N, C-alpha and C positions, 0 to 999 in steps of 0.2 A: 504493500500500500504506500502511496505517496502521502505527503502531509495533509493535503486537502481531503483525501479519502479517509484518513484517520479521524479527522474532525467530523466528517460526515457520519461515521459510525458512532463516534462519541455522542453526537447530537441525537442520532437515531435511538440509541439505547437510553439516553437521558429522557427523550420524549416518551419512550415506552414505559420506563419506570414511573415517570410522572403520571402518565395516563392510568396505569394500573392502580397506583395508590390513590389518585383522585376519584377513580371510579368507585373505590371502596373506602372513601373518606370516612363515612360514618362507622364502618367496620374497624378501620384503623384507630379512630378516636375512642370507640367503645372498648377496643382491646387495650389501648394504653391507659384507659381509665378503669380497667377491671381491678386494678390495685385498690381502688377506693372501697370495694366491698370488704376488704380485709384490713383497712387502715387502723382499726382499734388494736390489731395484733402486731403491727410492724412500725407504726409511725413513731412511737416513743423511742424505739431503738434507733431508727433512722435519724431522728432529730437530734439525738445525743452524740452522733458520730461527727468526726471532723469533715471539713468540706470536701477533701479529696475522696474520702470513703463514701460520702453521700453521692457524689457524682458517679463514682464507679458502680455503686449499688443500683442507682436509678438507671444507668445505662444497661446494666445486666437485665433488669426487668423489661426494659423497652426492647432489647434485642430478641427476647422470646416472642414478642408480638410480630416482629418483622420476619423472623424465621417462618412463622405461620403464614403471613401475608405473601411471602415469596415462594411458597411451596410448589408453585407450578411455573415459576419464571424460567427456569432452565434446569440442567442437571447439576446437583451439588457436587463439588469436588473436595476431596479430603486432603489436599496439599497442606502440610503443616506451616508453610510460609505463605501467608495471605491474610486477607481481611476476615472479619467475623463471618461474613457470608461470601461464598465464592461459587460461581455457576459457570458451566460450560454451555455456550450456544454454538450455532453452526460455524461462525467465523470468529469467535472471540471467547476469552475467559473474562468474566465480569466480577470485580471485587466491589462489595458494598459494605461499608462500615457505619455503625451508628455512633454518633458523638453527642454527648449531652453537655449543656452549659447552663449554669445558674444565671439568671438575668442580670444580676449585679456584678457578674464576672465577665466584663466585655472583652477581656483578652482572649477568651475562648470562642467568641462568635462575631464580634463587630468587625466585619470585613475580612475575617480570617478564620481558619480552622486548623487545629493541630493534626498533623499527618504523621503516622508512625512509619518506621523503616519497612515494615511488612505490608504497607498499605499504598505504596506508590512506586513509580519508576521515574519520576520527574527529578532531574538533577542537572542544572546548568553547569557549564564548564567553570572550573575554578573553585568549586565548593567541595568541602571534605565531609559533609554529612553523609550518613549511610542510607541507601535505599536498596531493598532486596528483591523487588519485583522486576522481571524483564520487561522490555517494551513489547516484545512478542515472545510467545512460548515456542519451544522447539517442536512440540507436538502439532503437526499440520500448520505450523507458522501462524497460529491463531494469535490475534492481537490481544494485549492485556489492557483492559480499561478499568478505571477506578472511580467510584462514586461515594458520596457521603450523605447521610441523613443526619442533620443537625437539629436536635430537639432542645429548645430553650425553655427553661422551666423556672418556677418560683416556689419557694417554701412558705406556706402560710402558717397560721397558728396550729392547724390540725391536718394539713394535707400537703401534697405536692401537686401544683397546677401547671399544666402545659400552656405556654404562652405563644409559641410558634414552632413550626416544623419546616425546615428548609432542606431542599435537595440540591446537591452540588456535583459538578463534574470537574475532576482535576485533569489537566492536560497530560496526555501521554508523553513520556520522555523524549520521543522523537521530535516533539514540538518545542524543545528547550530553546532552540535558536529563534523561535517565533515569539515566545513570551518572556524569555530571558530570566533575569534575576529579580525583576521588579515584583513578581508574584511570590517571591520567596522571602520569608521573614524568619529570623532565628527561632528555633524551638526552645524548649525549656532547658536544654543542655547546650545551647548556642549553635553556631553554624558548623561545628565539628562533631555534633552528637548524632543521634539516631532519628532521622526524619527532620521535619521542619514545620513551620506554619505556612499554609497555603493562603496567601493574601489575595483572595479573589477580587476584592474591591478595586485593585489596581487595574485589572482588565477582566471584567466578568462576562466576556463575550467570546464566541467562536470566531476568532480573528480572520480565518481564511474562508469562511462560508458567506454566501450571499445574504445580505440583510443582517449579518452578524447576530444570530440568535443568542440568547443569554445562557450562560453556564450555571446560572442560579435560578432555581424555581421555588417559589414560596407555595408550600402545600397547605399550610394552615396558619392562621393568625387569630389570636384571641381578640375580641372586640375592643378591649381597653388599650391595646397598643397598635391597632390597625392603622391609625392615622399617621404614625411615625415609624412604621416598620422599616422603610427604606433607610431612614436615618440610623435606626438601631443596627442594621446590617452593614452600615458603611457604604450604602449604594446611592445615597441621595444625589451626589454629584458625579457618579460614575458614568 
């Protein structure tokens, strides 16, 4: 595939994921809120944990719902190096990872998202951070594409409330000379660590495609932040 073809398929599967999740939006939200039936049994434990543990525990619960929603998306693959969800389709291996961010922690969602070493193959020249995914797999030369579902939430007095759900496409590493280093921000371990922060707000579009469709798709927004969601995501002036 040339670079424009790579973007075409990135956009194709982004559209498919967006369509599938929006078709079952009520099902997705109902699944994510299924925790509420049991909150008397878990909220006091969750609420007493540190912020890092809270984020990890909330993500684990959300992942179960997306495993269920994606059960017919493709053929799951058991590769130990990859995202939370990995599927084989006829011309690609698709990695989908769920990231959660508390609404008062803008470093994890405002225009950026943390990307782990096993969740991407994007690495511009001159950087030392580690990425472990290939740009294409040796098996039938299938392209490796990576996507993220970012769930922004808030903790109230007695529950965890979902404020927004955002779907993102990270450029394939073959596009590093197209997007360069401006979409890369240091991760928690700096530029020499494992992975990086994908700063999508710097260029949230498919640069090589006609009309430049967005790499950022908003799946759900709570009514109380609907008017300023673009500002919250760092997209207002993008």
